[in-house]
MIDREN-658776 format. One record per residue: residue in one letter; x, y, z of N, C-alpha, C in turn; residue number from 1. Coordinates in pm, whole numbers. Layout:
! residues N
REC   residuo     n.xx     n.yy     n.zz    ca.xx    ca.yy    ca.zz     c.xx     c.yy     c.zz   num
REC         A        X        Y        Z        X        Y        Z        X        Y        Z   NUM
...
! end
This chain:
! residues 153
REC   residuo     n.xx     n.yy     n.zz    ca.xx    ca.yy    ca.zz     c.xx     c.yy     c.zz   num
REC         M     1957     2884    -1196     2111     2867    -1187     2176     2952    -1294     1
REC         S     2303     2992    -1273     2342     3053    -1386     2498     3022    -1380     2
REC         G     2566     3022    -1461     2718     2969    -1480     2777     3146    -1445     3
REC         S     2931     3146    -1461     2973     3249    -1460     2998     3328    -1483     4
REC         N     2943     3456    -1432     2959     3631    -1561     2998     3707    -1472     5
REC         P     3019     3820    -1525     3109     3885    -1451     2982     3979    -1356     6
REC         H     2868     3966    -1391     2745     4016    -1262     2730     3975    -1160     7
REC         C     2772     3827    -1168     2764     3754    -1049     2866     3751     -942     8
REC         D     3000     3817     -975     3101     3813     -859     3099     3868     -732     9
REC         S     2980     4010     -742     2999     4081     -598     2914     3962     -519    10
REC         R     2795     3897     -578     2731     3791     -514     2805     3677     -455    11
REC         R     2883     3628     -539     2962     3493     -482     3021     3536     -409    12
REC         H     3071     3674     -408     3217     3696     -333     3092     3711     -150    13
REC         R     3007     3776     -148     2897     3805      -55     2878     3669       52    14
REC         I     2832     3550      -60     2832     3394      -39     2948     3360       34    15
REC         R     3084     3370      -39     3191     3286       -2     3238     3387      126    16
REC         K     3200     3530      194     3204     3608      285     3179     3501      426    17
REC         R     3063     3478      373     2990     3423      509     3047     3309      534    18
REC         D     3073     3222      421     3123     3072      449     3241     3107      474    19
REC         R     3370     3150      480     3465     3194      527     3487     3223      679    20
REC         E     3365     3320      689     3370     3394      856     3372     3269      919    21
REC         R     3294     3148      898     3299     2992      962     3444     2958     1019    22
REC         E     3505     2974      907     3622     2864      914     3726     2947      994    23
REC         T     3724     2910     1161     3812     2997     1259     3912     2938     1288    24
REC         F     3989     2817     1218     4085     2783     1180     4231     2795     1133    25
REC         L     4202     2935     1046     4268     3032      979     4330     3098     1024    26
REC         G     4413     3182      979     4460     3303     1050     4407     3464      960    27
REC         G     4279     3447      883     4241     3500      824     4176     3422      727    28
REC         S     4087     3488      615     3979     3413      536     4038     3320      408    29
REC         R     3990     3217      411     4059     3081      313     4079     3161      199    30
REC         T     3988     3194      169     3975     3282      -14     4031     3403       11    31
REC         D     4094     3452      -87     4127     3585     -107     4111     3609     -284    32
REC         E     4096     3726     -334     4059     3810     -466     4150     3722     -566    33
REC         E     4243     3719     -560     4378     3677     -628     4341     3532     -670    34
REC         R     4294     3435     -565     4223     3262     -584     4121     3312     -643    35
REC         M     4042     3401     -657     3921     3373     -684     3915     3402     -835    36
REC         V     3996     3504     -891     4033     3542    -1034     4100     3422    -1104    37
REC         E     4220     3329    -1025     4234     3232    -1125     4114     3118    -1106    38
REC         M     4054     3085    -1050     3973     2991    -1045     3848     2979    -1134    39
REC         M     3813     3136    -1160     3739     3179    -1277     3795     3178    -1416    40
REC         R     3946     3147    -1382     3996     3143    -1524     3977     3032    -1579    41
REC         Q     4026     2907    -1485     4027     2775    -1479     3866     2668    -1519    42
REC         G     3805     2776    -1422     3669     2678    -1401     3579     2780    -1400    43
REC         E     3450     2739    -1348     3336     2862    -1334     3259     2820    -1215    44
REC         F     3196     2931    -1173     3097     2922    -1041     2958     2885    -1088    45
REC         L     2885     2829    -1091     2720     2796    -1049     2662     2860     -968    46
REC         L     2510     2943     -957     2507     3046     -841     2362     3025     -875    47
REC         A     2274     3003     -747     2148     2958     -755     2086     3127     -643    48
REC         E     2009     3188     -728     1909     3257     -647     1772     3298     -640    49
REC         D     1740     3375     -556     1594     3393     -543     1534     3413     -645    50
REC         D     1398     3461     -612     1316     3548     -735     1312     3658     -733    51
REC         T     1391     3721     -670     1470     3888     -636     1627     3889     -692    52
REC         G     1645     3784     -773     1815     3809     -757     1900     3794     -657    53
REC         R     1877     3771     -552     1928     3720     -420     1981     3618     -403    54
REC         P     2144     3607     -408     2245     3471     -411     2139     3381     -312    55
REC         L     2153     3288     -332     2134     3181     -186     2220     3081     -186    56
REC         A     2338     3056     -304     2418     2929     -326     2513     2934     -381    57
REC         S     2640     2875     -386     2727     2877     -507     2811     2778     -529    58
REC         V     2845     2731     -588     2961     2583     -634     3070     2614     -749    59
REC         Y     3178     2605     -721     3288     2566     -778     3303     2518     -864    60
REC         T     3313     2496    -1006     3298     2323    -1099     3458     2355    -1168    61
REC         E     3491     2262    -1237     3615     2261    -1320     3625     2161    -1367    62
REC         R     3684     2138    -1543     3697     1992    -1583     3796     2002    -1581    63
REC         R     3883     1879    -1573     3971     1812    -1505     4020     1675    -1613    64
REC         G     4010     1719    -1743     4032     1574    -1862     3894     1530    -1806    65
REC         E     3870     1371    -1790     3740     1307    -1788     3685     1300    -1629    66
REC         R     3717     1398    -1540     3719     1433    -1441     3656     1556    -1413    67
REC         G     3534     1550    -1337     3509     1670    -1335     3567     1714    -1141    68
REC         Y     3553     1834    -1122     3602     1889     -960     3481     2004     -936    69
REC         F     3454     1985     -813     3358     2068     -756     3422     2093     -577    70
REC         G     3413     2238     -575     3427     2280     -432     3362     2426     -404    71
REC         M     3422     2432     -274     3379     2579     -225     3210     2588     -235    72
REC         L     3116     2467     -209     2990     2455     -191     2980     2588     -113    73
REC         A     2881     2698      -91     2814     2800      -19     2687     2757      -23    74
REC         V     2634     2757      125     2468     2763      101     2472     2901      227    75
REC         D     2332     2974      190     2329     3091      282     2263     3023      414    76
REC         V     2310     3072      520     2286     2965      646     2141     2935      664    77
REC         A     2024     3047      616     1934     3071      634     1852     2935      541    78
REC         R     1908     2887      457     1841     2824      350     1936     2662      385    79
REC         Q     2028     2659      450     2077     2473      512     2007     2472      567    80
REC         G     2036     2281      530     1903     2188      573     1797     2168      467    81
REC         T     1763     2248      359     1633     2269      252     1668     2178      197    82
REC         G     1776     2129      183     1844     2081       20     1896     2105      -64    83
REC         L     1905     2252      -49     1959     2356     -154     2129     2257     -158    84
REC         G     2216     2259      -71     2367     2234      -78     2344     2104     -197    85
REC         R     2243     1976     -153     2228     1844     -243     2211     1879     -379    86
REC         T     2098     1991     -437     2066     2062     -522     2211     2080     -625    87
REC         M     2249     2181     -557     2367     2240     -617     2476     2126     -623    88
REC         V     2517     2014     -572     2606     1942     -605     2543     1875     -724    89
REC         E     2401     1844     -747     2381     1773     -849     2349     1820     -974    90
REC         A     2348     1976     -953     2389     2084    -1091     2549     2082    -1104    91
REC         A     2641     2100    -1030     2725     2080    -1038     2818     1933    -1116    92
REC         E     2745     1847    -1053     2761     1733    -1141     2697     1695    -1296    93
REC         E     2595     1753    -1314     2512     1740    -1439     2600     1846    -1540    94
REC         H     2658     1945    -1498     2741     2036    -1543     2877     1994    -1603    95
REC         C     2926     1942    -1529     3065     1852    -1557     3033     1729    -1641    96
REC         R     2911     1659    -1623     2853     1524    -1687     2862     1567    -1839    97
REC         K     2786     1716    -1836     2745     1738    -1983     2880     1791    -2057    98
REC         Q     3026     1800    -1994     3118     1875    -2040     3191     1731    -2070    99
REC         G     3103     1617    -2082     3219     1500    -2073     3309     1399    -1946   100
REC         C     3259     1493    -1852     3339     1412    -1752     3249     1262    -1726   101
REC         K     3348     1162    -1652     3267     1048    -1613     3298     1043    -1462   102
REC         F     3390     1093    -1383     3432     1089    -1253     3337     1254    -1220   103
REC         M     3358     1270    -1084     3350     1378    -1008     3436     1399     -866   104
REC         D     3507     1467     -837     3561     1461     -717     3565     1625     -603   105
REC         I     3599     1565     -521     3597     1694     -422     3704     1675     -346   106
REC         T     3763     1785     -261     3846     1763     -149     3740     1850      -33   107
REC         V     3740     1754       77     3707     1798      188     3866     1807      297   108
REC         L     3826     1930      381     3921     1957      476     3898     1855      589   109
REC         S     3997     1800      687     3996     1713      748     3930     1807      882   110
REC         L     3942     1926      912     3908     1984      997     3755     2011     1026   111
REC         R     3709     1993      876     3566     2000      886     3501     1817      867   112
REC         P     3488     1795      989     3446     1659     1021     3279     1583      981   113
REC         E     3200     1710      974     3068     1646      922     3001     1680      805   114
REC         L     3141     1689      703     3129     1710      564     3156     1564      481   115
REC         P     3231     1482      506     3232     1366      464     3096     1274      436   116
REC         P     3038     1300      558     2920     1198      592     2803     1275      479   117
REC         F     2800     1409      466     2711     1443      377     2766     1404      224   118
REC         Y     2858     1398      209     2906     1374       83     2908     1216       37   119
REC         R     2894     1145      158     2906     1008      155     2726     1001       89   120
REC         K     2617     1057      167     2484     1034      153     2458     1068      -32   121
REC         L     2577     1178      -81     2542     1189     -238     2598     1074     -318   122
REC         G     2691      978     -265     2742      852     -320     2882      863     -379   123
REC         Y     2963      990     -259     3077      994     -283     3171      908     -153   124
REC         T     3277      895     -215     3331      771     -139     3495      823      -99   125
REC         E     3557      819       47     3702      856        2     3833      824      -87   126
REC         T     3904      857     -138     3947      745     -255     4128      809     -216   127
REC         G     4113      892     -102     4275      941      -89     4294     1071      -14   128
REC         T     4423     1108       38     4431     1233       72     4515     1290        7   129
REC         E     4535     1450       42     4595     1541      -32     4664     1651      101   130
REC         Q     4794     1660       89     4801     1803      170     4736     1901      184   131
REC         F     4724     2003      258     4661     2127      218     4727     2232      223   132
REC         H     4735     2290      125     4807     2416      122     4701     2552      127   133
REC         P     4675     2591      260     4627     2718      264     4686     2826      221   134
REC         S     4563     2932      196     4627     3063      147     4677     3150      234   135
REC         R     4606     3126      352     4672     3164      504     4713     3107      583   136
REC         P     4799     3124      662     4861     3039      817     4744     2978      893   137
REC         L     4760     2862      875     4650     2819     1005     4685     2845     1159   138
REC         R     4621     2841     1216     4608     2918     1360     4740     2796     1437   139
REC         D     4779     2860     1555     4892     2824     1630     4811     2641     1660   140
REC         G     4917     2556     1640     4846     2411     1706     4753     2325     1606   141
REC         V     4697     2405     1512     4617     2336     1463     4667     2257     1281   142
REC         E     4607     2133     1292     4680     2071     1168     4603     2017     1084   143
REC         C     4584     2017      962     4461     2004      842     4558     1909      728   144
REC         H     4464     1855      675     4470     1786      516     4374     1768      462   145
REC         C     4357     1775      321     4235     1714      264     4231     1608      256   146
REC         I     4101     1563      260     4029     1419      257     3943     1447       36   147
REC         V     4038     1343      -31     3984     1341     -141     3856     1241     -177   148
REC         M     3741     1272     -233     3639     1192     -214     3580     1180     -380   149
REC         S     3576     1057     -412     3521     1084     -565     3370     1001     -584   150
REC         K     3298      989     -696     3189      899     -738     3216      925     -912   151
REC         A     3113      813     -949     3107      798    -1090     3012      890    -1148   152
REC         L     3008      946    -1238     2891     1017    -1273     2807      927    -1386   153
! end
């Protein structure tokens, strides 16, 4: 697993592109280059690769005082259901723990009802909601908010 570096940018982009294509509730992609550049200034991406260097998964991490944050977890479709997502979350937690974080947070979109149960299995609990600020407009008639989930590290 590797941290953020310029050589991984295109690989992260390919994984994120596959993930974005599934999010049909937006009138375009959820992530753009400008947002990714800003995120890379504030935090870093962890990347899992196979033996040939092919990207398999990525996750964004950021330290926010005593709290860590992770998001944008993406796992290659062929590897979903193999435990790689759990491994990436655990790597993000360990990464933030080593930076002195005592808690870990994630925000999950309400339009992805399959995600809270996944994170509950990893020890996360709902702690609140936030307004969703998409970089692209939502499709007509679609409403969305963020579900904040947290756990002690």
